[in-house]
N, C-alpha and C positions, 0 to 999 in steps of 0.2 A: 869239232872247234867252236872258239868261243871269240867273239870279234865285238870290242868294244874300244873306245880312245880313253876310259880311265884304265890306267894299270892298276889300282887298288880293285877294282870289280873283278878284272881278267883273273888276278892274285886269288884273289874271295874264291871264285868259281873252281878254278884251276885245283887250289887247296879241297875244296869239298869233294870236288868231281874224282881226284886221283885218292882220296882218299875212301873211295867207295868202287876204286879200280878201272877207272875210266883214264884214255891215254885222251891228252887235252893239246891243242894245236891251238895257240893264242895268235889273234890278228888284232894288231892296234888302231886301225883303221880299214875303213872299205875298200882301199885301192889295193892292201897288202893280202888281203882277204881273197879278192877275186885275182889276185896274183898266185896265190897258193894254190886255189881251186884248179888251175891250169895242172898243176903237177899231180895234186892228191885227190881223193873224194872221202870227206868224213861220214860218217854215219848221221850225223845229226851239227847242225848250226844253230849255235845260240847267238841272236843276231842283236846289237843295242842298234837305235833307231836314229838317237840324236848325236852324229858325228860333224866331226867337219868333214870338207871336201866334199866326199861321198857318202850321203847321207846310209842309213840302213835300207829307207825304201828303193832305194836306188840301186844298192846289192842285190835287195831281195829280188830286182826284176831283174836285173841281171843273171841271177840264179835260175829261175824259172823259163828265161827266155834262151839258155843253154841246152842244149840235148844231153850234155855231160853230167852236168846238175840237178836239171829240172826235177827227179825225184827225191832229192834229198831233203828229208824233213826241216822247216824251218822254224825256229821257238822265237817270238821276239822276248828279247831281256830288255827292258825298258823301264825309265822312269815315269815316261807318260800313262799314268795309272787312273785317269778320267775314262769312265764308259763308253765314251765316245770313242775315244783313242783306241780301246779294245775292240770296240765294234768293228772299227776301222782295218784294225789289222787283222781280225778273225775272218770279218765275213765279207769286207769290201775289196780289201788286198787279198786274203786267203793263206794269211799265214797258216802254219799246222798248230800254234798255240803261242801263248802268251804269259809272259811271266813278267810283273812288276817289282821295281825296286821300291824300297828295301825289300830284297826276300828273304826267307826264312831257310835254313838249311833242307828241311822235309820237303817243302815247296819244289826248290831247286831238283832234288834227288828224283822225287816222284815224277815231275815233270819231265825230267831226261828219261827214265825209267820207260814211262807212258808212250812217248815218241817213238824210242827204239823200239819197242815193245810193237809199238802198230804198224811200222815198218820192215818188221820181219815176219808179218804174219802174210 
């Protein structure tokens, strides 16, 4: 699942990951993502932080508080690239990974593969 309020970002991530054989479920805001998670459980969630209405941190907390979704790996996909933001995301909040925008194709694919592999071990 890719959650981002920027259609261009969702489109780029979809293009890259589908070319690698992944199936993508796009969500363009936090509410849609949480609604979709009621019906389906993706193997991984790429989650933007800065979104209107429900931001990525609130979506992340909701995912972790739900017994049905708490074990799904969540990788933050964000423009918040400062070291403090990454430290908060990984060590304070507890996200599984952190990819900053703009990102390269290899960085995205490697990040997804890493977290899918860790989750299948």
